[in-house]
The first five atom37 places (N, CA, C, CB, O) and aatype in JSON, in Angstrom:
{
  "aatype": [20, 20, 20, 20, 20, 20, 20, 20, 20, 20, 20, 20, 20, 20, 20, 20, 20, 20, 20, 20, 20, 20, 20, 20, 20, 20, 20, 20, 20, 20, 20, 20, 20, 20, 20, 20, 20, 20, 20, 20, 20, 20, 20, 20, 20, 20, 20, 20, 20, 20, 20, 20, 20, 20, 20, 20, 20, 20, 20, 20, 20, 20, 20, 20, 20, 20, 20, 20, 20, 20, 20, 20, 20, 20, 20, 20, 20, 20, 20, 20, 20, 20, 20, 20, 20, 20, 20, 20, 20, 20, 20, 20, 20, 20, 20, 20, 20, 20, 20, 20, 20, 20, 20, 20, 20, 20, 20, 20, 20, 20, 20, 20, 20, 20, 20, 20, 20, 20, 20, 20, 20, 20, 20, 20, 20, 20, 20, 20, 20, 20, 20, 20, 20, 20, 20],
  "atom_mask": [
    [1, 1, 1, 1, 1],
    [1, 1, 1, 1, 1],
    [1, 1, 1, 1, 1],
    [1, 1, 1, 1, 1],
    [1, 1, 1, 1, 1],
    [1, 1, 1, 1, 1],
    [1, 1, 1, 1, 1],
    [1, 1, 1, 1, 1],
    [1, 1, 1, 1, 1],
    [1, 1, 1, 1, 1],
    [1, 1, 1, 1, 1],
    [1, 1, 1, 1, 1],
    [1, 1, 1, 1, 1],
    [1, 1, 1, 1, 1],
    [1, 1, 1, 1, 1],
    [1, 1, 1, 1, 1],
    [1, 1, 1, 1, 1],
    [1, 1, 1, 1, 1],
    [1, 1, 1, 1, 1],
    [1, 1, 1, 1, 1],
    [1, 1, 1, 1, 1],
    [1, 1, 1, 1, 1],
    [1, 1, 1, 1, 1],
    [1, 1, 1, 1, 1],
    [1, 1, 1, 1, 1],
    [1, 1, 1, 1, 1],
    [1, 1, 1, 1, 1],
    [1, 1, 1, 1, 1],
    [1, 1, 1, 1, 1],
    [1, 1, 1, 1, 1],
    [1, 1, 1, 1, 1],
    [1, 1, 1, 1, 1],
    [1, 1, 1, 1, 1],
    [1, 1, 1, 1, 1],
    [1, 1, 1, 1, 1],
    [1, 1, 1, 1, 1],
    [1, 1, 1, 1, 1],
    [1, 1, 1, 1, 1],
    [1, 1, 1, 1, 1],
    [1, 1, 1, 1, 1],
    [1, 1, 1, 1, 1],
    [1, 1, 1, 1, 1],
    [1, 1, 1, 1, 1],
    [1, 1, 1, 1, 1],
    [1, 1, 1, 1, 1],
    [1, 1, 1, 1, 1],
    [1, 1, 1, 1, 1],
    [1, 1, 1, 1, 1],
    [1, 1, 1, 1, 1],
    [1, 1, 1, 1, 1],
    [1, 1, 1, 1, 1],
    [1, 1, 1, 1, 1],
    [1, 1, 1, 1, 1],
    [1, 1, 1, 1, 1],
    [1, 1, 1, 1, 1],
    [1, 1, 1, 1, 1],
    [1, 1, 1, 1, 1],
    [1, 1, 1, 1, 1],
    [1, 1, 1, 1, 1],
    [1, 1, 1, 1, 1],
    [1, 1, 1, 1, 1],
    [1, 1, 1, 1, 1],
    [1, 1, 1, 1, 1],
    [1, 1, 1, 1, 1],
    [1, 1, 1, 1, 1],
    [1, 1, 1, 1, 1],
    [1, 1, 1, 1, 1],
    [1, 1, 1, 1, 1],
    [1, 1, 1, 1, 1],
    [1, 1, 1, 1, 1],
    [1, 1, 1, 1, 1],
    [1, 1, 1, 1, 1],
    [1, 1, 1, 1, 1],
    [1, 1, 1, 1, 1],
    [1, 1, 1, 1, 1],
    [1, 1, 1, 1, 1],
    [1, 1, 1, 1, 1],
    [1, 1, 1, 1, 1],
    [1, 1, 1, 1, 1],
    [1, 1, 1, 1, 1],
    [1, 1, 1, 1, 1],
    [1, 1, 1, 1, 1],
    [1, 1, 1, 1, 1],
    [1, 1, 1, 1, 1],
    [1, 1, 1, 1, 1],
    [1, 1, 1, 1, 1],
    [1, 1, 1, 1, 1],
    [1, 1, 1, 1, 1],
    [1, 1, 1, 1, 1],
    [1, 1, 1, 1, 1],
    [1, 1, 1, 1, 1],
    [1, 1, 1, 1, 1],
    [1, 1, 1, 1, 1],
    [1, 1, 1, 1, 1],
    [1, 1, 1, 1, 1],
    [1, 1, 1, 1, 1],
    [1, 1, 1, 1, 1],
    [1, 1, 1, 1, 1],
    [1, 1, 1, 1, 1],
    [1, 1, 1, 1, 1],
    [1, 1, 1, 1, 1],
    [1, 1, 1, 1, 1],
    [1, 1, 1, 1, 1],
    [1, 1, 1, 1, 1],
    [1, 1, 1, 1, 1],
    [1, 1, 1, 1, 1],
    [1, 1, 1, 1, 1],
    [1, 1, 1, 1, 1],
    [1, 1, 1, 1, 1],
    [1, 1, 1, 1, 1],
    [1, 1, 1, 1, 1],
    [1, 1, 1, 1, 1],
    [1, 1, 1, 1, 1],
    [1, 1, 1, 1, 1],
    [1, 1, 1, 1, 1],
    [1, 1, 1, 1, 1],
    [1, 1, 1, 1, 1],
    [1, 1, 1, 1, 1],
    [1, 1, 1, 1, 1],
    [1, 1, 1, 1, 1],
    [1, 1, 1, 1, 1],
    [1, 1, 1, 1, 1],
    [1, 1, 1, 1, 1],
    [1, 1, 1, 1, 1],
    [1, 1, 1, 1, 1],
    [1, 1, 1, 1, 1],
    [1, 1, 1, 1, 1],
    [1, 1, 1, 1, 1],
    [1, 1, 1, 1, 1],
    [1, 1, 1, 1, 1],
    [1, 1, 1, 1, 1],
    [1, 1, 1, 1, 1],
    [1, 1, 1, 1, 1],
    [1, 1, 1, 1, 1],
    [1, 1, 1, 1, 1]
  ],
  "atom_positions": [
    [[79.11, 104.24, 128.94], [80.73, 103.81, 128.69], [81.69, 104.48, 129.54], [81.24, 104.15, 127.23], [81.67, 105.7, 129.71]],
    [[82.71, 103.57, 130.2], [83.01, 104.5, 131.05], [84.71, 104.95, 131.02], [82.51, 103.92, 132.4], [85.42, 103.95, 130.92]],
    [[85.32, 105.97, 131.06], [86.25, 106.53, 130.74], [88.24, 105.24, 130.06], [86.17, 107.55, 132.27], [89.05, 105.48, 129.17]],
    [[88.15, 104.15, 130.98], [88.77, 103.07, 130.44], [88.38, 102.46, 129.27], [88.77, 102.24, 131.24], [89.18, 102.19, 128.38]],
    [[87.08, 102.21, 129.2], [86.65, 101.56, 127.35], [86.73, 102.89, 126.46], [84.59, 100.78, 127.08], [87.16, 102.97, 125.31]],
    [[86.33, 103.67, 127.07], [86.64, 105.09, 125.47], [88.37, 105.18, 124.84], [86.31, 107.33, 126.31], [88.82, 105.27, 123.7]],
    [[89.17, 105.09, 126.56], [90.53, 105.0, 125.92], [91.15, 103.01, 124.96], [91.65, 105.49, 127.63], [92.03, 102.69, 124.17]],
    [[90.43, 102.55, 125.43], [90.78, 101.6, 124.92], [89.8, 101.5, 123.55], [90.79, 100.55, 125.95], [90.2, 100.61, 122.8]],
    [[88.91, 102.04, 123.19], [88.52, 101.81, 122.06], [89.04, 102.57, 120.7], [87.33, 101.92, 122.27], [89.04, 102.2, 119.53]],
    [[89.54, 103.9, 121.42], [90.28, 104.7, 120.74], [92.2, 104.51, 119.94], [90.11, 105.67, 121.76], [92.79, 104.71, 118.88]],
    [[92.47, 103.95, 121.47], [93.82, 103.28, 120.8], [93.42, 101.88, 120.22], [95.12, 103.04, 122.0], [94.46, 101.31, 119.9]],
    [[92.4, 101.15, 119.97], [92.64, 99.85, 118.98], [91.45, 100.73, 117.92], [92.11, 97.8, 119.78], [91.04, 99.82, 117.21]],
    [[90.96, 101.6, 117.63], [90.22, 101.8, 116.43], [91.16, 102.02, 114.72], [89.36, 103.18, 116.88], [91.94, 102.95, 114.53]],
    [[90.97, 101.42, 114.13], [91.49, 101.76, 112.99], [91.93, 103.48, 112.85], [90.43, 101.27, 111.97], [90.94, 104.19, 113.05]],
    [[92.96, 104.13, 112.6], [93.11, 105.48, 112.33], [92.49, 105.92, 111.11], [94.42, 105.81, 112.32], [92.81, 105.24, 110.13]],
    [[91.63, 106.96, 110.88], [91.4, 106.9, 109.24], [91.83, 108.9, 108.76], [89.11, 106.25, 108.81], [91.83, 109.82, 109.59]],
    [[92.14, 109.04, 107.22], [92.06, 109.97, 106.82], [91.46, 109.99, 105.52], [93.04, 110.4, 106.98], [91.91, 109.74, 104.4]],
    [[90.12, 110.43, 106.03], [89.65, 110.07, 104.86], [89.61, 111.72, 103.52], [88.0, 109.32, 105.39], [89.74, 112.78, 104.13]],
    [[89.45, 111.89, 101.92], [89.59, 112.64, 101.52], [88.33, 112.71, 100.21], [90.91, 112.63, 101.44], [87.72, 111.75, 99.73]],
    [[88.22, 113.78, 99.94], [87.16, 113.96, 98.51], [88.45, 114.72, 97.86], [85.29, 115.14, 98.67], [89.27, 115.56, 98.25]],
    [[88.24, 114.08, 96.78], [89.47, 114.46, 95.17], [88.02, 114.76, 93.93], [90.94, 112.27, 94.38], [87.08, 114.11, 93.46]],
    [[88.42, 115.76, 93.86], [87.8, 116.82, 92.64], [88.52, 116.75, 92.1], [87.44, 118.17, 92.66], [89.5, 117.38, 92.49]],
    [[88.68, 115.72, 90.41], [88.96, 115.59, 89.48], [88.62, 116.0, 88.32], [88.99, 114.91, 89.54], [87.39, 116.07, 88.21]],
    [[89.51, 116.49, 86.9], [89.28, 117.02, 85.82], [90.42, 116.36, 85.02], [89.2, 118.5, 85.91], [91.54, 116.55, 85.51]],
    [[90.35, 115.39, 83.51], [91.46, 115.3, 83.04], [90.84, 113.97, 82.18], [92.73, 115.23, 84.14], [89.83, 114.1, 81.48]],
    [[91.41, 112.94, 82.28], [91.22, 112.25, 80.72], [91.44, 110.72, 81.3], [92.62, 112.83, 79.26], [92.47, 110.05, 81.25]],
    [[89.94, 110.29, 81.95], [89.79, 109.13, 82.04], [89.35, 107.98, 81.47], [89.5, 109.16, 82.59], [88.73, 108.04, 80.4]],
    [[89.67, 106.43, 82.26], [88.89, 105.48, 82.07], [88.46, 104.25, 83.5], [89.6, 104.9, 80.86], [89.0, 103.92, 84.56]],
    [[87.54, 103.98, 82.94], [87.08, 103.21, 83.63], [87.92, 101.82, 84.99], [86.42, 102.83, 82.55], [87.61, 101.35, 86.08]],
    [[88.98, 101.68, 84.07], [89.49, 100.17, 84.59], [90.7, 101.58, 86.11], [90.9, 98.63, 82.57], [91.47, 101.11, 86.94]],
    [[90.43, 103.09, 85.97], [91.59, 103.5, 86.61], [90.67, 103.42, 88.1], [92.37, 105.13, 86.01], [91.19, 103.49, 89.21]],
    [[89.02, 103.25, 87.79], [88.89, 103.95, 89.64], [87.76, 102.45, 90.03], [87.66, 106.35, 89.91], [86.74, 102.5, 90.72]],
    [[88.26, 101.4, 89.45], [88.14, 99.96, 90.03], [87.96, 99.76, 91.42], [89.26, 99.21, 89.75], [89.08, 99.84, 91.93]],
    [[87.16, 99.56, 92.22], [87.3, 99.36, 93.9], [87.18, 100.42, 94.4], [88.55, 98.82, 94.51], [86.93, 100.42, 95.6]],
    [[87.28, 101.48, 93.84], [87.56, 103.28, 94.82], [85.42, 103.72, 94.38], [89.58, 105.21, 93.28], [84.52, 103.21, 93.7]],
    [[85.5, 104.34, 94.87], [84.28, 105.27, 94.46], [84.28, 106.61, 94.34], [83.34, 105.17, 95.23], [84.58, 107.54, 95.08]],
    [[83.88, 106.5, 93.28], [84.27, 107.53, 92.45], [82.72, 107.56, 91.4], [85.94, 107.11, 91.62], [82.07, 106.65, 90.88]],
    [[82.55, 109.08, 91.4], [80.87, 109.27, 90.69], [81.35, 110.61, 89.77], [79.21, 109.74, 92.16], [81.36, 111.79, 90.14]],
    [[81.69, 110.11, 88.6], [81.8, 111.12, 87.47], [82.09, 110.35, 85.81], [83.18, 112.19, 87.95], [81.89, 109.22, 85.37]],
    [[82.48, 111.23, 85.4], [82.55, 110.56, 83.51], [83.91, 110.35, 83.19], [81.97, 111.77, 82.09], [84.87, 110.2, 83.94]],
    [[83.82, 110.36, 81.91], [85.96, 110.14, 81.58], [86.36, 111.52, 81.69], [86.7, 109.49, 79.55], [87.58, 111.57, 81.78]],
    [[85.7, 112.95, 81.74], [86.64, 113.78, 82.3], [86.88, 114.54, 83.38], [86.78, 114.36, 81.73], [87.77, 115.36, 83.64]],
    [[85.52, 113.96, 84.24], [85.84, 115.01, 85.23], [84.92, 114.2, 86.53], [85.25, 116.83, 84.67], [84.16, 113.39, 86.0]],
    [[84.77, 114.17, 88.13], [84.2, 113.69, 89.15], [84.89, 113.5, 90.3], [83.71, 112.72, 88.86], [86.1, 113.69, 90.4]],
    [[84.26, 113.17, 91.08], [84.79, 113.11, 92.78], [85.13, 111.83, 92.95], [83.65, 113.48, 94.05], [84.57, 110.86, 92.43]],
    [[86.12, 111.82, 93.74], [86.21, 110.37, 94.24], [86.66, 110.74, 96.13], [87.73, 109.31, 93.1], [87.04, 111.8, 96.61]],
    [[86.38, 109.29, 96.87], [85.93, 109.47, 97.57], [87.07, 108.14, 98.05], [84.46, 109.7, 97.49], [86.95, 107.03, 97.52]],
    [[88.04, 108.39, 98.98], [89.18, 107.6, 99.44], [90.12, 107.84, 100.72], [89.97, 107.61, 98.42], [89.89, 108.85, 101.38]],
    [[90.98, 107.15, 101.05], [92.02, 107.3, 102.14], [92.71, 108.27, 101.03], [92.95, 105.74, 102.84], [92.61, 108.38, 99.81]],
    [[93.67, 109.1, 102.32], [94.38, 109.43, 101.66], [95.57, 109.11, 101.13], [94.36, 110.02, 101.94], [96.11, 109.76, 100.24]],
    [[96.32, 107.44, 102.0], [96.99, 106.94, 101.23], [96.51, 106.75, 99.76], [97.28, 105.96, 101.81], [97.19, 106.93, 98.74]],
    [[95.49, 106.45, 99.83], [95.09, 105.43, 98.84], [94.88, 106.28, 97.28], [93.55, 104.64, 99.44], [95.03, 105.96, 96.1]],
    [[94.54, 107.26, 97.86], [94.51, 108.54, 96.67], [96.16, 109.39, 96.19], [93.37, 109.96, 97.49], [96.28, 109.88, 95.06]],
    [[97.33, 109.44, 97.25], [98.62, 109.21, 96.83], [98.73, 108.38, 96.14], [99.41, 109.04, 97.59], [99.73, 108.64, 95.48]],
    [[98.4, 107.64, 95.88], [98.89, 106.02, 94.97], [98.63, 106.32, 93.54], [97.81, 104.4, 95.38], [99.29, 106.62, 92.55]],
    [[97.23, 106.07, 93.91], [96.83, 106.64, 92.67], [97.02, 108.09, 92.04], [95.67, 106.46, 92.7], [96.47, 108.27, 90.95]],
    [[97.56, 108.91, 92.47], [97.83, 110.31, 91.88], [99.44, 110.04, 91.62], [97.41, 111.75, 93.04], [99.9, 110.7, 90.69]],
    [[99.96, 109.54, 92.03], [101.23, 109.05, 91.57], [101.73, 108.1, 90.46], [101.62, 108.59, 92.47], [102.85, 107.86, 90.03]],
    [[99.79, 107.38, 89.98], [99.66, 106.35, 89.02], [99.48, 106.75, 88.3], [99.02, 105.51, 89.0], [100.19, 106.46, 87.34]],
    [[98.27, 107.88, 88.1], [98.11, 108.1, 86.62], [97.86, 109.43, 86.29], [97.05, 107.33, 86.05], [96.95, 109.88, 85.58]],
    [[99.08, 110.25, 87.11], [99.44, 112.03, 86.97], [99.4, 112.24, 85.61], [101.05, 112.64, 87.54], [98.82, 113.25, 85.23]],
    [[99.83, 111.6, 84.88], [99.58, 112.2, 83.73], [98.23, 112.04, 83.27], [100.43, 111.78, 82.83], [97.99, 112.95, 82.48]],
    [[97.26, 111.29, 83.41], [95.47, 111.42, 82.77], [94.64, 112.46, 83.49], [94.45, 109.88, 83.04], [93.51, 112.82, 83.16]],
    [[95.84, 113.2, 85.21], [95.18, 114.09, 85.84], [95.45, 115.24, 85.29], [95.36, 114.08, 87.07], [96.61, 115.35, 84.89]],
    [[94.62, 116.33, 85.11], [95.37, 118.13, 84.67], [94.89, 118.73, 85.98], [94.52, 119.28, 82.94], [95.61, 119.49, 86.63]],
    [[93.46, 118.32, 86.42], [93.21, 118.88, 87.71], [93.26, 118.27, 88.71], [92.25, 119.33, 87.82], [93.08, 117.07, 88.52]],
    [[93.49, 118.65, 90.17], [93.01, 118.08, 90.99], [92.64, 118.54, 92.37], [93.61, 117.31, 90.96], [93.64, 118.72, 93.06]],
    [[91.5, 118.77, 92.98], [91.73, 119.71, 94.52], [91.24, 118.46, 95.51], [90.46, 121.5, 94.77], [90.44, 117.57, 95.22]],
    [[91.87, 118.63, 96.62], [91.58, 117.41, 97.48], [91.49, 118.11, 98.9], [92.83, 116.15, 97.4], [92.38, 118.74, 99.49]],
    [[89.97, 117.81, 99.37], [89.34, 118.35, 100.55], [89.81, 117.25, 101.89], [87.56, 118.44, 100.24], [89.28, 116.14, 101.86]],
    [[90.79, 117.55, 103.06], [90.98, 116.99, 103.9], [90.0, 117.43, 105.26], [92.27, 117.05, 103.9], [90.2, 118.57, 105.69]],
    [[88.93, 116.56, 105.97], [88.57, 117.75, 107.41], [88.71, 116.64, 108.66], [86.51, 118.65, 107.4], [87.97, 116.44, 109.63]],
    [[89.76, 116.11, 108.29], [90.06, 115.05, 109.68], [91.5, 114.3, 109.52], [88.75, 113.68, 109.8], [91.68, 113.74, 108.44]],
    [[92.44, 114.24, 110.41], [93.56, 113.31, 110.03], [93.44, 112.69, 110.99], [94.9, 113.72, 109.78], [93.08, 113.19, 112.05]],
    [[93.75, 111.31, 110.82], [93.95, 110.26, 111.13], [93.17, 109.99, 112.63], [95.35, 110.13, 111.0], [93.81, 110.29, 113.64]],
    [[91.95, 109.5, 112.76], [90.72, 110.05, 112.98], [90.14, 108.74, 113.4], [90.04, 110.86, 111.75], [89.64, 107.86, 112.69]],
    [[90.36, 108.83, 115.17], [89.8, 107.13, 115.32], [87.77, 107.04, 115.66], [90.9, 106.28, 117.21], [87.0, 106.11, 115.92]],
    [[87.66, 108.08, 115.52], [86.1, 107.91, 115.88], [85.28, 108.86, 115.01], [85.78, 108.27, 117.49], [85.34, 110.07, 114.77]],
    [[84.35, 107.65, 114.53], [83.93, 108.81, 113.15], [82.62, 109.75, 113.77], [83.24, 107.75, 111.37], [82.02, 109.64, 114.84]],
    [[82.44, 110.56, 112.81], [80.65, 111.43, 113.37], [79.98, 110.68, 113.11], [79.88, 112.81, 112.7], [80.12, 109.74, 112.33]],
    [[78.76, 111.11, 114.01], [77.16, 110.04, 113.81], [76.93, 110.71, 112.78], [75.65, 110.0, 115.02], [77.46, 111.57, 112.08]],
    [[75.59, 109.85, 112.89], [74.9, 109.88, 112.07], [73.81, 110.59, 112.65], [74.75, 108.77, 111.55], [73.07, 110.15, 113.53]],
    [[73.77, 111.9, 112.03], [72.25, 112.52, 112.87], [71.26, 112.59, 112.92], [71.93, 113.28, 113.02], [70.58, 113.07, 113.82]],
    [[70.81, 111.94, 111.58], [69.35, 111.34, 111.28], [68.4, 110.54, 112.44], [69.58, 110.27, 110.14], [67.17, 110.5, 112.55]],
    [[69.72, 109.79, 113.47], [69.32, 108.94, 114.09], [69.0, 109.83, 115.69], [70.37, 107.73, 113.95], [68.84, 109.12, 116.69]],
    [[68.95, 110.74, 115.78], [68.47, 111.26, 116.73], [66.95, 111.63, 116.55], [69.27, 112.23, 117.01], [66.32, 111.59, 115.49]],
    [[66.46, 112.02, 117.85], [64.88, 112.92, 117.5], [65.29, 113.96, 118.74], [62.91, 111.82, 117.79], [65.14, 113.89, 119.96]],
    [[65.98, 115.11, 117.69], [66.53, 116.21, 118.53], [67.11, 117.33, 117.73], [67.59, 115.68, 119.45], [67.99, 117.27, 116.88]],
    [[66.51, 118.28, 118.14], [66.78, 119.93, 117.32], [68.62, 119.48, 117.35], [66.13, 121.98, 118.66], [69.24, 118.96, 118.28]],
    [[69.06, 119.87, 116.16], [70.89, 119.89, 116.46], [70.69, 120.73, 114.87], [72.2, 117.78, 116.6], [70.3, 120.41, 113.75]],
    [[71.26, 122.11, 115.6], [71.32, 123.66, 114.66], [73.03, 123.08, 113.98], [71.35, 125.78, 116.07], [73.89, 122.4, 114.55]],
    [[73.03, 123.64, 112.72], [73.76, 123.74, 111.64], [75.33, 124.06, 112.66], [73.07, 125.05, 110.44], [75.37, 124.92, 113.53]],
    [[76.35, 123.28, 112.34], [77.64, 123.73, 112.65], [77.88, 123.15, 114.17], [77.73, 125.41, 112.51], [78.75, 123.71, 114.83]],
    [[76.87, 121.63, 114.96], [77.54, 121.23, 115.71], [78.23, 120.06, 115.14], [76.9, 121.1, 116.73], [77.96, 119.57, 114.05]],
    [[79.42, 119.54, 116.2], [80.28, 118.49, 115.96], [79.66, 117.57, 116.54], [81.59, 118.59, 116.37], [79.45, 117.93, 117.7]],
    [[79.15, 116.33, 116.31], [78.84, 115.16, 117.15], [79.44, 113.88, 116.84], [77.5, 114.93, 117.16], [79.01, 113.3, 115.85]],
    [[80.48, 113.28, 117.63], [81.1, 111.73, 117.21], [80.25, 110.97, 117.31], [82.19, 111.09, 117.95], [79.29, 111.7, 117.56]],
    [[79.98, 110.19, 117.3], [79.53, 108.53, 117.46], [79.76, 108.24, 118.97], [80.58, 107.32, 116.43], [80.38, 108.92, 119.79]],
    [[79.24, 107.28, 119.1], [78.91, 106.79, 120.37], [78.85, 108.1, 121.72], [80.11, 105.58, 120.63], [79.58, 108.42, 122.66]],
    [[77.85, 108.45, 121.28], [76.9, 109.67, 122.5], [75.6, 109.01, 121.96], [76.99, 111.94, 122.2], [75.19, 108.5, 120.92]],
    [[74.94, 109.45, 123.86], [73.45, 109.79, 123.82], [72.8, 111.05, 123.72], [72.94, 109.38, 124.8], [73.1, 111.91, 124.54]],
    [[71.66, 111.37, 122.54], [71.46, 112.06, 122.8], [69.87, 112.18, 122.85], [72.19, 112.62, 122.29], [69.26, 111.69, 121.9]],
    [[69.01, 112.88, 124.05], [67.95, 112.16, 124.26], [66.38, 112.75, 123.66], [68.03, 112.0, 125.72], [66.23, 113.96, 123.51]],
    [[65.82, 112.28, 123.51], [64.44, 112.91, 122.88], [64.46, 114.4, 122.6], [63.2, 112.69, 123.9], [65.61, 114.82, 122.58]],
    [[63.71, 115.15, 122.41], [63.56, 116.67, 121.73], [64.49, 117.23, 122.95], [61.66, 117.49, 121.57], [63.91, 117.94, 123.77]],
    [[66.22, 116.91, 123.2], [67.09, 118.01, 123.18], [67.59, 118.86, 122.02], [68.05, 117.59, 123.68], [67.51, 118.64, 120.81]],
    [[68.15, 119.96, 122.73], [68.29, 121.26, 121.3], [69.81, 121.44, 121.48], [67.27, 123.17, 121.54], [70.28, 122.07, 122.43]],
    [[70.53, 120.88, 120.55], [72.07, 121.09, 120.33], [71.91, 122.2, 119.5], [72.99, 119.84, 119.63], [71.31, 122.13, 118.43]],
    [[72.52, 123.45, 120.04], [73.34, 124.78, 119.67], [74.18, 124.78, 118.89], [73.96, 125.34, 120.54], [75.11, 124.06, 119.24]],
    [[74.42, 125.56, 117.35], [75.54, 126.04, 116.61], [76.95, 126.23, 117.24], [75.15, 127.24, 116.13], [76.81, 127.22, 117.95]],
    [[78.01, 125.87, 117.33], [78.85, 125.25, 117.98], [79.41, 124.09, 118.67], [78.84, 125.66, 118.34], [80.52, 123.55, 118.68]],
    [[78.24, 123.87, 119.27], [78.65, 122.5, 120.47], [79.35, 121.81, 119.41], [77.17, 121.35, 121.34], [79.31, 121.89, 118.18]],
    [[80.2, 120.89, 120.5], [81.36, 119.42, 120.37], [80.64, 118.7, 120.97], [82.98, 119.32, 121.09], [80.1, 119.32, 121.88]],
    [[80.34, 117.63, 120.91], [79.97, 116.18, 122.31], [80.69, 115.38, 121.35], [77.92, 115.4, 122.85], [80.69, 115.39, 120.12]],
    [[81.22, 114.76, 122.13], [82.61, 113.84, 122.38], [82.41, 112.34, 122.52], [83.37, 114.27, 123.76], [81.22, 112.38, 122.85]],
    [[82.58, 111.61, 122.52], [82.77, 110.22, 122.37], [82.5, 109.98, 123.55], [84.0, 109.65, 121.88], [83.19, 110.66, 124.31]],
    [[81.52, 109.05, 124.24], [80.54, 108.68, 125.54], [79.89, 109.68, 126.44], [81.29, 107.91, 126.51], [79.69, 109.56, 127.65]],
    [[79.49, 111.05, 125.38], [78.91, 112.23, 126.12], [77.31, 111.36, 125.93], [79.22, 114.11, 125.25], [76.94, 110.6, 125.03]],
    [[76.5, 111.91, 127.3], [75.15, 111.75, 127.87], [74.22, 112.56, 127.26], [75.11, 112.01, 129.26], [74.27, 111.77, 126.31]],
    [[73.44, 113.36, 126.9], [72.9, 114.17, 126.71], [71.74, 114.22, 126.81], [73.17, 114.45, 126.02], [71.26, 113.71, 125.8]],
    [[70.32, 114.86, 128.08], [69.36, 114.81, 128.22], [68.48, 115.65, 128.41], [69.35, 114.29, 128.7], [68.64, 116.24, 129.47]],
    [[67.56, 115.98, 127.8], [66.49, 116.83, 128.29], [65.98, 116.74, 129.74], [65.42, 116.6, 127.48], [65.3, 115.77, 130.06]],
    [[66.38, 118.02, 130.91], [65.57, 118.19, 131.65], [64.64, 119.95, 131.44], [66.38, 117.84, 132.9], [64.97, 121.11, 131.19]],
    [[63.59, 119.31, 131.69], [62.66, 120.57, 132.07], [62.55, 121.05, 133.41], [61.32, 120.32, 131.75], [62.86, 120.18, 134.23]],
    [[62.17, 122.25, 133.96], [62.19, 122.29, 134.56], [60.75, 123.8, 134.88], [63.49, 122.01, 134.68], [60.79, 124.91, 134.35]],
    [[59.49, 123.22, 136.01], [58.53, 123.92, 135.4], [58.69, 125.53, 136.29], [56.97, 122.99, 135.55], [58.64, 125.47, 137.52]],
    [[58.86, 126.8, 135.69], [59.06, 127.7, 137.4], [57.28, 128.45, 136.67], [61.26, 129.49, 137.73], [56.67, 128.61, 135.61]],
    [[57.18, 128.64, 137.82], [56.15, 130.08, 137.43], [56.14, 131.2, 137.34], [55.38, 130.35, 137.94], [56.84, 131.83, 138.13]],
    [[55.61, 131.67, 136.65], [55.5, 133.35, 136.06], [54.38, 134.06, 136.34], [55.52, 133.52, 134.53], [53.44, 134.12, 135.54]],
    [[54.41, 134.85, 137.87], [53.29, 135.76, 137.83], [53.81, 137.22, 137.19], [52.68, 135.91, 139.38], [54.93, 137.73, 137.21]],
    [[52.72, 137.63, 136.7], [53.3, 138.76, 136.12], [52.99, 139.85, 137.86], [52.28, 139.29, 134.27], [52.07, 139.71, 138.66]],
    [[54.02, 140.74, 137.9], [53.83, 142.02, 138.8], [53.04, 143.13, 138.27], [55.13, 142.63, 139.13], [52.66, 143.09, 137.1]],
    [[52.72, 144.22, 139.11], [52.2, 145.13, 138.25], [52.98, 146.68, 138.85], [50.37, 145.02, 138.32], [52.75, 146.92, 140.03]],
    [[53.7, 147.49, 138.26], [54.33, 148.66, 138.41], [53.49, 149.5, 139.05], [54.78, 149.18, 137.27], [52.27, 149.35, 138.95]],
    [[53.89, 150.21, 139.58], [53.45, 151.47, 140.36], [54.2, 152.83, 140.19], [53.55, 151.14, 141.8], [53.84, 153.82, 140.83]]
  ]
}
């Protein structure tokens, strides 16, 4: 993927701000219709877009006693990659965006930032090691 295709993809992509909301209160099933909610009528976790949660919070503020919202990205155009699809060693803390190529048996270290369009290949060089005797 060349740089112009990447720029075009990011410009045209729908920007997303997903949130995870932890809720406690008094709920009924109709409140969460069409939303991804896991829980019961007293507490649970809601996954949705930020603006949808803002509307939900205004509409049902009397039903919600406590809430906590986590947001790890804002107006993001490129999602994170599904790490299960790579045949590589990927250490915790590596951030890998979607639309990257990672070759077989690559090692991605903690703290690595691999962005859209990157190509990671494993290059192995054989070095011959000859022990030296010290006098």
